[in-house]
C-alpha positions in Angstrom: -27.8 3.6 -7.5 -30.3 0.9 -8.3 -30.6 -1.9 -9.7 -34.0 -1.8 -11.1 -35.9 -5.6 -11.4 -38.3 -4.9 -14.6 -41.5 -6.8 -13.6 -42.1 -9.9 -16.3 -40.0 -8.7 -18.7 -40.6 -11.3 -21.2 -44.3 -11.2 -21.1 -44.8 -7.6 -20.7 -43.3 -6.2 -23.8 -45.8 -4.3 -25.9 -45.5 -5.4 -30.1 -46.2 -1.9 -31.3 -43.4 -0.3 -29.6 -40.7 -3.1 -30.3 -42.1 -2.4 -34.2 -41.6 1.6 -34.0 -38.6 0.9 -32.2 -37.1 -1.3 -35.0 -38.2 1.2 -38.0 -36.8 3.8 -36.0 -33.2 2.0 -35.6 -33.4 1.3 -39.4 -34.0 -2.0 -39.1 -34.6 -3.1 -42.4 -38.8 -3.5 -43.2 -38.9 -7.4 -44.5 -37.2 -8.4 -41.5 -39.3 -6.2 -38.9 -42.6 -7.3 -40.6 -41.5 -10.8 -40.9 -39.7 -10.6 -37.1 -43.8 -9.2 -36.3 -45.1 -12.4 -38.4 -43.9 -15.0 -36.2 -45.1 -13.4 -33.1 -48.6 -12.5 -33.7 -49.0 -16.0 -35.6 -47.9 -17.8 -32.1 -50.0 -19.7 -30.4 -50.1 -21.0 -27.0 -52.1 -24.1 -25.2 -52.1 -25.2 -21.5 -51.5 -28.7 -21.2 -53.0 -30.5 -18.2 -52.2 -34.6 -18.0 -50.7 -34.4 -21.8 -53.6 -33.3 -22.7 -54.5 -29.1 -24.4 -57.9 -28.0 -24.2 -57.5 -25.5 -27.2 -55.2 -22.3 -28.0 -54.1 -19.3 -26.8 -53.2 -16.2 -28.7 -50.3 -13.9 -27.2 -51.0 -10.5 -27.8 -47.7 -8.4 -26.4 -44.5 -10.5 -25.1 -41.5 -12.0 -25.9 -40.9 -16.7 -25.5 -37.9 -17.3 -23.3 -35.4 -19.1 -24.9 -36.2 -17.9 -28.6 -33.2 -16.7 -30.3 -34.8 -13.9 -31.1 -35.6 -12.0 -27.8 -32.3 -10.9 -26.7 -31.3 -8.7 -30.2 -35.5 -7.3 -29.1 -34.6 -6.3 -25.6 -31.5 -5.0 -26.9 -33.0 -2.7 -28.9 -35.7 -2.0 -26.5 -33.1 -0.9 -24.4 -31.1 1.4 -26.8 -34.7 3.8 -26.7 -34.3 3.9 -22.9 -30.4 4.9 -23.1 -31.1 7.2 -25.9 -34.2 8.7 -24.0 -31.4 8.8 -20.2 -29.4 11.1 -22.3 -32.0 13.4 -23.8 -32.9 14.3 -20.0 -29.3 14.8 -18.6 -29.2 16.7 -22.1 -31.5 19.0 -20.8 -30.5 18.6 -16.7 -33.1 17.1 -16.0 -30.6 14.4 -14.3 -27.1 14.2 -13.4 -25.5 11.0 -13.1 -22.0 10.4 -11.2 -18.8 10.6 -11.9 -15.8 8.7 -9.4 -13.2 10.9 -10.5 -13.7 14.9 -12.5 -11.9 13.4 -15.6 -14.4 10.4 -15.2 -17.2 10.4 -17.9 -20.7 10.7 -16.6 -22.9 7.3 -16.1 -26.5 7.6 -15.7 -27.6 3.9 -16.1 -25.9 0.2 -16.9 -27.4 -2.3 -18.6 -27.9 -5.5 -20.1 -30.6 -7.1 -21.9 -33.4 -6.6 -19.2 -30.9 -6.4 -15.6 -30.9 -2.6 -15.6 -28.6 -0.6 -13.0 -29.4 3.6 -12.9 -27.1 5.7 -11.1 -27.7 9.3 -10.1 -27.0 11.8 -7.0 -29.9 11.0 -3.7 -31.3 14.6 -4.2 -35.6 15.1 -4.8 -34.7 16.7 -8.2 -32.9 14.2 -9.8 -34.8 11.0 -8.3 -38.3 12.5 -9.3 -36.9 12.8 -12.9 -35.2 9.4 -12.6 -38.7 8.0 -11.4 -40.7 9.7 -14.3 -38.1 8.7 -16.9 -38.3 5.1 -16.4 -42.5 5.8 -16.4 -42.9 7.4 -19.4 -40.7 4.5 -20.7 -43.0 1.8 -19.1 -46.2 3.5 -20.2 -45.3 3.1 -24.1 -43.0 -0.3 -23.5 -45.1 -2.7 -21.2 -42.0 -2.9 -19.2 -42.3 -1.7 -15.8 -40.2 -1.5 -12.5 -41.3 -3.7 -9.5 -40.4 -2.0 -6.7 -40.3 -4.8 -4.4 -37.8 -6.9 -6.2 -35.8 -3.8 -6.8 -32.7 -3.0 -4.6 -30.8 0.7 -3.7 -27.2 1.3 -3.1 -26.1 4.2 -1.0 -22.9 6.7 -0.5 -21.5 6.8 2.5 -21.9 10.0 2.3 -25.7 9.8 2.3 -27.6 11.6 5.1 -31.0 9.3 6.3 -32.8 11.9 5.2 -31.5 11.2 1.4 -31.6 7.6 1.9 -35.0 7.6 3.5 -36.7 10.0 1.0 -35.1 8.4 -2.1 -36.4 4.5 -0.5 -39.7 6.4 -0.3 -39.7 7.4 -4.3 -38.8 4.5 -5.6 -41.0 2.7 -3.0 -37.4 0.1 -2.8 -36.1 -1.7 -0.4 -32.0 -1.1 0.5 -29.5 -3.5 -0.8 -27.9 -6.3 1.3 -24.2 -7.4 0.8 -24.9 -10.4 -1.1 -26.9 -8.9 -4.1 -25.4 -9.6 -7.7 -25.6 -8.0 -10.8 -24.7 -10.2 -14.0 -23.7 -12.9 -11.3 -21.3 -11.1 -10.1 -21.4 -9.2 -6.2 -21.9 -5.6 -6.2 -20.6 -5.0 -3.1 -16.3 -4.7 -3.3 -16.2 -5.3 -0.1 -14.3 -9.4 0.5 -16.3 -9.9 -3.1 -13.2 -12.3 -4.5 -13.3 -14.3 -1.2 -17.2 -14.5 -1.1 -16.8 -15.3 -4.8 -14.3 -18.2 -4.8 -16.4 -19.7 -1.8 -19.7 -20.0 -3.7 -17.3 -21.3 -6.5 -16.6 -24.2 -4.4 -19.9 -25.0 -3.4 -20.5 -25.0 -7.1 -18.3 -27.5 -7.8 -19.3 -29.7 -4.4 -22.6 -29.8 -5.8 -21.2 -30.6 -9.2 -19.3 -33.6 -7.9 -22.2 -34.5 -5.4 -23.8 -36.0 -8.5 -21.0 -37.9 -10.7 -19.8 -41.2 -9.6 -15.7 -41.1 -9.9 -15.4 -44.3 -9.6 -17.4 -45.7 -12.9 -15.3 -43.6 -15.3 -12.4 -44.4 -16.5 -9.3 -41.6 -16.0 -10.0 -40.1 -19.4 -14.0 -39.4 -18.6 -13.0 -38.0 -16.0 -10.2 -36.1 -17.8 -13.0 -34.8 -20.3 -15.4 -33.7 -17.8 -12.6 -31.9 -15.8 -11.5 -30.3 -19.4 -15.2 -29.0 -20.4 -17.2 -29.0 -16.8 -15.5 -28.4 -13.8 -13.4 -25.6 -15.6 -15.2 -24.0 -17.4 -17.4 -23.2 -14.1 -15.3 -20.8 -12.0 -13.8 -18.6 -16.0 -16.7 -16.3 -15.6 -16.2 -14.9 -12.4 -12.9 -15.5 -13.2 -12.5 -12.8 -15.7 -14.0 -9.8 -13.8 -11.6 -10.0 -10.5 -8.6 -12.1 -8.9 -9.6 -15.2 -6.5 -7.7 -15.2 -3.6 -5.0 -18.1 -3.7 -6.0 -20.5 -0.9 -9.6 -21.0 -2.4 -7.9 -21.6 -5.9 -6.1 -24.4 -4.6 -9.0 -25.9 -2.6 -10.9 -25.8 -5.6 -7.7 -27.4 -7.7 -8.0 -30.3 -4.7 -11.6 -31.1 -5.3 -10.8 -31.3 -9.3 -7.4 -33.6 -8.2 -9.9 -36.0 -5.7 -12.0 -36.3 -8.5 -9.9 -37.0 -11.4 -7.9 -39.8 -9.0 -11.5 -41.1 -7.9 -10.9 -40.2 -4.2 -13.9 -37.2 -3.9 -14.6 -38.8 -0.4 -11.2 -38.8 1.2 -9.0 -36.2 2.5 -5.6 -38.0 1.8 -4.7 -40.8 -0.9 -1.9 -41.6 -2.7 -0.8 -40.6 -6.2 2.0 -41.3 -8.0 2.2 -37.3 -10.0 1.8 -34.0 -8.7 -1.2 -32.2 -10.2 1.1 -29.6 -11.2 2.9 -32.4 -13.7 -0.6 -32.8 -15.0 -1.6 -29.3 -15.4 1.0 -29.2 -17.7 1.1 -28.8 -21.7 0.6 -32.1 -23.7 3.6 -31.6 -25.6 5.4 -31.8 -22.0 4.3 -34.9 -21.0 0.7 -33.6 -19.3 -2.9 -33.5 -19.6 -3.0 -29.6 -21.0 -5.9 -29.0 -17.6 -5.6 -25.7 -16.9 -3.9 -24.2 -14.1 -6.5 -22.2 -12.2 -4.2 -19.2 -10.7 -2.6 -19.0 -14.1 -5.4 -19.1 -16.2 -7.6 -16.5 -13.5 -4.0 -14.5 -14.4 -4.0 -14.5 -18.5 -8.0 -13.7 -17.4 -7.2 -10.5 -15.8 -4.0 -9.8 -18.5 -6.9 -9.3 -21.0 -9.0 -6.4 -18.5 -4.8 -5.1 -18.4 -4.2 -5.5 -22.1 -7.6 -3.8 -22.4 -6.2 -0.5 -20.2 -3.1 -0.6 -22.3 -4.5 -0.2 -25.7 -7.0 2.6 -24.5 -10.1 0.7 -26.3 -13.3 2.1 -26.5 -14.7 1.1 -23.4 -17.1 2.7 -20.9 -14.9 1.0 -17.8 -11.8 1.6 -19.6 -12.3 5.6 -20.1 -13.6 5.6 -15.9 -10.7 3.6 -14.8 -8.1 6.3 -17.0 -10.1 8.8 -15.8 -9.6 7.8 -12.1 -6.2 6.0 -12.1 -4.4 7.2 -14.6 -5.5 10.1 -16.8 -2.7 12.5 -16.2 0.2 10.5 -16.1 -0.5 7.8 -18.4 -0.9 4.3 -17.8 3.3 3.0 -17.4 3.8 5.8 -14.7 0.7 5.9 -12.5 1.0 4.7 -8.8 -0.8 2.5 -6.7 -1.6 4.9 -3.7 -4.1 3.5 -1.0 -7.4 3.0 -0.8 -7.6 2.0 -4.7 -9.6 -0.8 -5.7 -8.5 -4.8 -5.6 -8.5 -3.8 -10.1 -6.2 -1.6 -10.1 -3.6 -3.1 -7.6 -3.5 -5.9 -9.1 -3.0 -3.7 -12.6 -0.2 -2.4 -11.2 1.6 -5.4 -10.3 0.9 -6.8 -14.1 2.7 -3.8 -15.4 6.0 -5.1 -15.4 4.9 -8.3 -16.8 3.4 -6.8 -20.2 6.8 -4.4 -20.2 9.4 -7.2 -21.6 6.4 -8.5 -23.8 4.8 -5.5 -25.9 6.2 -3.2 -28.4 4.9 -1.2 -30.4 4.5 -1.4 -34.2 5.3 2.7 -35.4 3.5 3.8 -38.2 4.7 7.5 -37.4 5.1 7.5 -34.4 2.8 10.4 -33.6 0.6 8.4 -30.5 4.1 7.4 -28.8 5.3 9.3 -25.6 9.2 8.8 -25.9 9.0 8.6 -21.9 5.8 7.5 -20.8 4.9 4.3 -22.9 7.5 0.8 -23.9 8.7 1.4 -26.7 12.3 0.0 -26.8 13.7 -3.2 -25.4 15.4 -1.4 -22.5 12.7 1.3 -22.0 12.2 2.4 -18.3 10.1 5.2 -16.4 11.9 8.0 -15.9 10.3 9.5 -12.4 12.1 12.8 -12.5 11.4 14.0 -16.1 9.5 17.2 -16.9 6.1 18.0 -17.9 7.6 19.6 -21.3 10.1 16.1 -21.4 6.7 13.5 -21.1 5.3 15.1 -24.1 8.0 14.5 -26.6 6.4 12.1 -29.5 8.5 9.6 -31.0 8.4 11.2 -34.0 10.3 14.4 -32.8 13.4 11.6 -32.8 13.3 10.3 -36.4 14.2 11.8 -39.3 11.7 11.3 -42.2 13.8 12.4 -45.1 16.8 10.8 -44.5 15.4 8.3 -42.9 17.3 7.8 -39.8 17.5 8.1 -35.9 18.2 11.8 -34.2 20.7 10.1 -32.1 21.8 14.1 -30.6 18.4 14.0 -29.5 17.6 10.7 -28.3 21.1 10.4 -26.8 20.0 13.9 -24.8 17.0 12.5 -23.7 17.2 8.8 -22.3 20.9 8.5 -22.5 23.9 7.3 -24.9 23.1 3.3 -24.4 20.1 4.1 -26.2 21.1 5.2 -29.2 22.2 1.6 -30.3 19.7 -0.7 -28.4 17.0 1.9 -30.5 18.7 1.6 -33.7 18.9 -2.7 -32.9 15.8 -3.2 -31.6 13.0 -0.9 -33.4 11.6 -0.8 -36.7 12.0 2.4 -37.8 8.5 4.4 -38.4 7.1 3.7 -42.0 5.4 7.4 -42.3 2.6 5.4 -44.2 -0.6 7.5 -44.2 -3.7 6.6 -43.1 -1.7 4.1 -40.2 -1.5 4.5 -36.5 1.2 3.5 -34.1 -0.2 0.3 -32.5 0.2 -1.5 -29.0 1.2 -4.7 -30.2 1.7 -8.5 -28.0 4.7 -10.2 -29.4 3.4 -13.6 -28.5 1.3 -13.4 -31.9 1.3 -13.2 -34.7 -1.8 -10.9 -35.4 -0.4 -8.6 -31.9 -4.0 -8.9 -30.2 -3.1 -10.0 -26.6 -5.3 -13.4 -26.1 -6.5 -15.0 -23.3 -4.8 -18.8 -24.8 -1.5 -16.7 -26.0 -1.0 -15.3 -21.7 -1.8 -18.8 -20.6 0.3 -20.0 -22.6 3.0 -17.3 -22.6 2.6 -17.5 -18.4 3.2 -21.7 -17.6 6.1 -21.4 -20.2 8.1 -20.6 -17.3 6.7 -23.3 -14.6 7.0 -26.2 -17.4 8.4 -29.2 -16.3 10.6 -30.9 -18.5 8.9 -33.8 -20.4 12.5 -36.1 -21.1 13.2 -37.1 -24.9 9.5 -38.3 -25.0 7.1 -37.2 -28.3 4.2 -36.9 -26.3 2.4 -35.2 -29.1 2.9 -37.9 -31.1 1.7 -40.1 -28.4 -1.4 -38.1 -28.1 -1.6 -38.2 -32.1 -2.8 -42.1 -32.3 -6.1 -41.7 -33.0 -6.7 -45.4 -33.7 -6.4 -45.7 -29.7 -9.5 -45.4 -27.8 -8.9 -42.2 -24.8 -9.2 -44.6 -22.1 -6.2 -47.0 -23.3 -4.3 -43.7 -24.6 -4.3 -42.3 -21.4 -3.5 -45.8 -20.0 -0.6 -45.4 -22.5 -0.2 -41.5 -20.5 0.6 -43.3 -17.1 2.8 -46.2 -18.3 5.3 -43.3 -19.6 5.3 -40.9 -16.7 5.6 -43.9 -14.5 2.5 -43.4 -12.3 1.1 -46.9 -12.3 0.8 -48.3 -8.7 2.9 -51.7 -10.1 4.7 -53.0 -6.5 8.2 -51.1 -7.3 6.2 -47.5 -7.2 3.8 -48.6 -4.3 6.8 -49.4 -2.5 8.5 -46.3 -2.7 5.9 -44.7 -0.9 4.9 -47.4 1.7 7.2 -49.6 2.6 5.0 -52.4 4.2 4.5 -53.2 0.5 6.5 -55.8 -1.1 8.6 -54.2 -4.6 8.0 -58.6 -5.1 6.5 -59.4 -8.9 4.0 -61.6 -7.7 3.5 -63.0 -10.9 6.9 -64.7 -10.9 7.9 -63.9 -7.6 11.9 -63.4 -9.4 12.5 -60.1 -9.7 11.3 -56.3 -8.4 8.1 -55.6 -10.5 8.9 -52.2 -12.0 7.3 -51.3 -15.3 9.4 -52.9 -17.7 9.1 -56.5 -15.8 5.6 -56.0 -15.6 5.3 -55.6 -18.9 7.9 -57.4 -20.7 9.8 -59.1 -19.1 7.5 -61.0 -17.5 7.5 -65.0 -17.8 3.9 -64.1 -18.9 4.4 -60.9 -20.7 7.3 -62.5 -22.8 4.7 -65.1 -23.6 2.2 -62.7 -24.8 4.4 -60.5 -26.6 6.0 -63.9 -28.8 2.2 -65.5 -29.3 0.6 -62.2 -30.6 -0.1 -60.7 -33.5 3.3 -58.7 -34.0 5.6 -61.9 -32.6 7.9 -59.8 -30.5 11.1 -60.9 -28.4 11.6 -58.4 -25.7 14.0 -59.8 -23.5 16.5 -57.5 -24.3 14.6 -54.6 -24.1 16.1 -51.6 -22.5 14.9 -51.6 -18.6 13.7 -47.9 -18.8 10.1 -47.9 -20.1 10.3 -44.9 -22.5 13.2 -46.0 -24.5 11.3 -49.6 -24.5 8.5 -48.3 -26.0 10.3 -46.0 -28.4 12.3 -48.8 -29.5 9.8 -51.4 -29.3 7.4 -48.6 -31.8 10.3 -47.5 -34.1 8.5 -47.8 -37.9 5.4 -49.2 -36.8 2.4 -48.5 -39.0 -0.8 -47.4 -37.4 -2.1 -50.7 -37.2 0.7 -52.2 -35.3 0.5 -49.4 -33.1 -2.8 -49.9 -32.3 -1.9 -53.7 -32.2 0.7 -52.7 -29.7 -1.2 -50.5 -27.0 -4.2 -52.9 -26.6 -1.5 -56.2 -26.0 0.1 -53.4 -22.8 -3.6 -52.9 -21.9 -4.5 -56.3 -21.7 -1.5 -57.1 -20.0 -1.9 -54.7 -17.1 -6.2 -55.9 -16.6 -4.4 -59.6 -16.3 -2.2 -58.2 -13.7 -4.4 -56.9 -11.5 -6.5 -59.7 -12.5 -3.6 -62.2 -11.2 -2.7 -59.9 -8.2 -5.9 -58.8 -6.5 -8.5 -61.9 -7.2 -5.9 -64.4 -7.7 -6.8 -65.6 -11.2 -3.6 -67.3 -13.1 -2.5 -65.7 -15.9 -3.1 -66.7 -19.2 -0.9 -65.8 -22.2 -3.4 -67.0 -25.0 -6.8 -65.3 -23.4 -4.7 -61.8 -23.5 -4.2 -62.2 -27.4 -7.8 -63.2 -28.2 -8.8 -60.5 -26.2 -6.2 -58.1 -27.9 -7.5 -59.3 -31.6 -10.9 -58.9 -30.1 -10.0 -55.3 -29.5 -9.3 -54.4 -32.8 -12.4 -55.8 -34.1 -14.4 -53.8 -31.8 -12.5 -50.6 -32.7 -13.7 -49.0 -35.8 -11.5 -47.5 -37.5 -11.6 -45.2 -40.3 -9.1 -43.1 -42.6 -9.9 -40.2 -43.9 -7.9 -38.3 -46.4 -8.1 -34.6 -47.2 -9.1 -34.5 -51.3 -7.7 -30.9 -52.2 -10.5 -28.1 -53.3 -10.9 -28.1 -57.3 -9.3 -25.3 -59.1 -10.3 -24.0 -62.5 -7.3 -22.9 -64.7 -6.6 -19.6 -66.1 -6.4 -19.7 -69.7 -2.4 -20.1 -70.9 -2.9 -16.9 -73.6 -3.8 -14.7 -70.4 -0.7 -15.7 -68.6 1.9 -15.9 -71.5 1.5 -11.5 -72.3 3.5 -9.5 -70.2 5.8 -10.1 -67.3 5.5 -13.4 -64.8 7.3 -13.1 -61.7 7.2 -16.3 -58.9 8.1 -15.2 -55.6 8.4 -16.9 -52.5 9.9 -17.5 -48.8 11.4 -19.7 -46.4 11.8 -19.2 -43.0 13.3 -21.1 -39.4 12.5 -20.9 -36.0 16.0 -19.6 -35.3 14.1 -16.6 -37.7 16.8 -17.2 -40.5 15.1 -16.4 -43.8 15.9 -16.4 -47.8 13.6 -14.6 -50.6 13.7 -15.6 -54.4 11.9 -14.4 -57.4 11.9 -15.3 -60.8 11.2 -12.7 -63.8 9.8 -14.1 -67.1 9.1 -12.3 -70.3 6.9 -13.9 -72.4 7.9 -17.3 -70.6 12.1 -16.8 -71.4 13.6 -16.3 -68.1 14.8 -12.9 -67.5 15.1 -12.2 -63.9 16.8 -13.9 -61.0 17.0 -12.7 -57.5 18.1 -14.4 -54.0 18.8 -12.3 -50.5 19.2 -13.9 -47.2 17.6 -11.8 -44.2 16.3 -12.1 -41.2 12.3 -12.2 -40.4 10.3 -13.2 -37.2 7.6 -15.0 -39.0 7.1 -16.7 -41.9 4.5 -14.0 -43.4 6.8 -11.2 -43.0 9.3 -12.7 -44.9 6.9 -13.7 -47.7 5.5 -9.9 -46.9 9.6 -8.5 -47.6 9.4 -10.9 -50.4 6.4 -9.3 -52.1 7.9 -5.9 -51.0 11.6 -6.6 -53.3 9.1 -7.1 -55.9 7.8 -4.3 -56.1 10.8 -2.8 -55.7 12.4 -4.3 -58.9 9.2 -3.0 -60.7 9.1 0.2 -59.7 13.1 0.6 -61.0 12.2 -1.0 -64.1 9.4 1.2 -64.6 11.9 4.1 -64.2 14.3 3.1 -66.5 11.9 1.5 -69.4 8.9 2.5 -68.4 5.4 1.3 -67.6 5.2 -3.3 -67.3 2.3 -5.1 -67.2 3.1 -7.6 -64.9 1.5 -10.8 -63.3 3.0 -11.8 -59.6 2.4 -15.7 -58.2 2.7 -16.7 -54.6 1.8 -19.5 -52.6 0.9 -17.1 -49.8 -3.0 -16.8 -50.1 -3.4 -14.6 -46.8 -1.3 -12.1 -48.2 -2.2 -11.9 -51.6 -6.0 -11.8 -50.4 -4.7 -8.5 -47.9 -3.3 -7.1 -50.9 -6.2 -7.4 -53.2 -8.8 -6.6 -50.9 -6.9 -3.4 -49.7 -7.1 -4.6 -45.7 -4.6 -4.8 -43.4 -6.5 -4.6 -40.5 -6.7 -9.2 -40.2 -3.1 -10.3 -41.0 -2.0 -13.2 -39.4 1.5 -11.6 -38.6 1.4 -7.5 -37.3 5.1 -7.3 -37.7 4.0 -7.5 -42.0 1.5 -4.1 -41.1 3.4 -2.0 -42.6 5.4 -3.2 -45.5 2.1 -5.5 -46.4 1.0 -1.5 -46.3 3.2 -0.3 -48.3 2.8 -3.4 -51.1 -1.1 -2.2 -51.1 0.1 1.9 -52.0 2.0 0.4 -54.8 -0.2 -1.8 -56.3 -2.9 1.0 -56.4 -0.9 3.6 -57.9 0.4 1.3 -60.9 -3.2 -0.2 -61.5 -4.2 -2.7 -63.4 -0.7 -3.5 -64.8 -0.1 -5.3 -61.8 -2.1 -8.0 -61.0 -1.5 -10.7 -58.0 -2.1 -14.3 -58.0 -2.2 -17.0 -55.4 -0.9 -20.2 -57.1 0.0 -23.8 -55.1 3.4 -24.4 -53.7 4.2 -26.7 -56.9 4.2 -23.6 -58.8 6.1 -21.8 -57.5 8.7 -24.6 -56.5 11.9 -23.0 -58.3 11.3 -19.6 -56.4 11.1 -22.0 -53.2 13.6 -23.8 -54.0 16.2 -20.8 -54.4 15.0 -19.1 -51.0 15.8 -22.6 -48.9 19.2 -22.1 -50.6 19.5 -18.2 -49.7 17.9 -19.3 -45.9 20.5 -22.0 -45.1 23.3 -20.8 -47.1 23.2 -17.1 -46.9 23.9 -16.8 -50.9 22.6 -13.2 -52.6 22.6 -13.0 -55.9 20.7 -10.9 -58.2 20.9 -10.2 -62.1 20.8 -12.2 -65.6 19.7 -16.3 -65.1 23.2 -17.5 -63.9 23.9 -20.8 -64.9 24.7 -22.5 -62.1 21.9 -21.6 -60.1 20.1 -22.6 -63.2 21.6 -26.6 -63.2 21.0 -26.8 -59.1 18.0 -25.9 -58.8 16.5 -27.0 -62.5 15.9 -24.4 -63.6 15.5 -23.9 -67.7 15.2 -20.6 -69.8 11.7 -21.0 -70.2 8.9 -21.3 -68.4 6.7 -24.9 -68.2 3.8 -25.6 -69.6 3.1 -27.4 -66.3 3.4 -24.0 -64.3 0.1 -22.8 -66.3 -1.2 -26.2 -65.0 -0.8 -25.6 -61.4 -1.9 -22.2 -61.1 -5.2 -21.8 -59.4 -7.8 -18.9 -60.4 -7.5 -15.6 -58.4 -10.3 -14.6 -56.2 -12.6 -12.5 -57.7 
């Protein structure tokens, strides 16, 4: 393996070769000419003591930092890829295979970073060098042998090693060589990477003065800078847990302002700080959990069989015959595969299959129902049985006898209860889906939330999300309120619980122990601040618990009063610290004046979202044919209701409401539209074709049906439903029109859907007087409906 260093890659690229490459790759001539004009008309000057002497007109090369440069290199290296493929097709080079069923690799390239792979024999070495020489002659990109490095298999003889080194004139690589920032050698690479990251964090923290920043400022730097340093490396390999804890320890020291100390006092664990905001934490990532979430992205690519080279290599090396879920871990496998095997059980409980026809899912090799497990003693013939063979498309029912014979009697009930029957829709394929996100595609964010959900510390009854939504409060005061609510301020009572030599007595009044509510509400000086301040509060009868006291005081307050309340707490804390640490007198009047000054300094802007203007559809067009308004209602317990009202020439003719189960709101909306299409089909069969105009407030659904696109639906569970609707709409042609409207336009259908969800009411038939009275529905469609309708997207 040769890691090739291209000599001055940005400076040596020939413009003529770049232009011919763009023409060969069918880049539009206008764009290619425009890019070449930008390159050829650039001028360069050299400044000495801020003074330049004339201009230089370059004749080749690209400017580093130019946004076009990476794309130019991608096109140029594409020509190298095609040249390597041509040489391999002529048996001039053979490349390498990690296993008999793996794809053959001849090179790996990312922009100008290049690795060449091949056998260590004279034939392949000479022809690989010849290909690179020919490419360099026409492109100007020549390999620099002094900076290039070579790796050899342990099976290579000294004679082979010397022959390859003399041909390429490159030295043998050491153990610390990297490619795209990652260590190439697999031996202890995770440990070495972890140590390198630890040094990077220390170097970054050396230049920051933690004591000169507030806790809010440190928190921003932690989230935006420190937590981003290990992301790239953790997405490549699993770091040792010991090194991860050392990195988190460094970050925690910075947060508490104790970078130079090994032992320091804190009042809350780092794990609690890393909890989500709605659970009382600060939303800082736990590195171990985040590393697992990043690694699960790789596991997801293996499970879903993504079309990537590394996925094809892993499949051919580890599980090509057995399949991903049946593959076993053997000695000598890579750390990547060992960790992947450990992750399978986690995924098995959290993925499912969206069955289109069942032809792509093997019954015994893939987890397609909740109680699925590996059958280690299954015969090869049984392992090849597809889910489609267990389903009768004509009767739309599962083949219970076949399922029982293959999986057991218990599996029959589980499958009928939990597995959605294949829809047998032409053109659709079975799809592996991640259950915890509407799109069905695994994301690192959702994986992290899923893992950390099992470790969450209960945040009590505090509405943490509500507290962090106080936008009128500056960040450092908002973080102070968080510390106050979590009882992590260094007040006397808290210090005494950890250091018994410190007295718990309040040093301002010397009458009671200084717990949180005493410090801020019950102490004589604090009570005077609240009574004399703008809010005029009497705090002597508040609850002892700080959380309850704050919730009681802020209940019913507007944003301005909440801001006054929070700044008062902040100024009381500052004045208390001056009194305790600097022995200054506590002055309530001065505290009140500082609160007023705070409000003047903080610029508060209330922004109100202005709805997008809509154009109206002509009334005459809407009044033709049938008008159907449809809506759905859903709650977090998966109870749903759908309803639609059918008008003809503006007069109510039919009404439907149903109670059902749906996993998410979009699926409920899709079922509602599906029910409308079923009713239209029934009407067509009874009375012939009809022209219908369907109105819904679900924009994503209407757009998907109009565009005939199911690739980016908000819910993977609704894919087969929407696909069926699209087929029906396309079959009916111009007789069916769909249009997105405001929520107010479908309010009667929405109210009926709510009733169906809450009470389980089902009704289908002519207009019912009781329902019409209950929901304020008239026999004639109102003119305001047409005023609320938006124009459908073109």
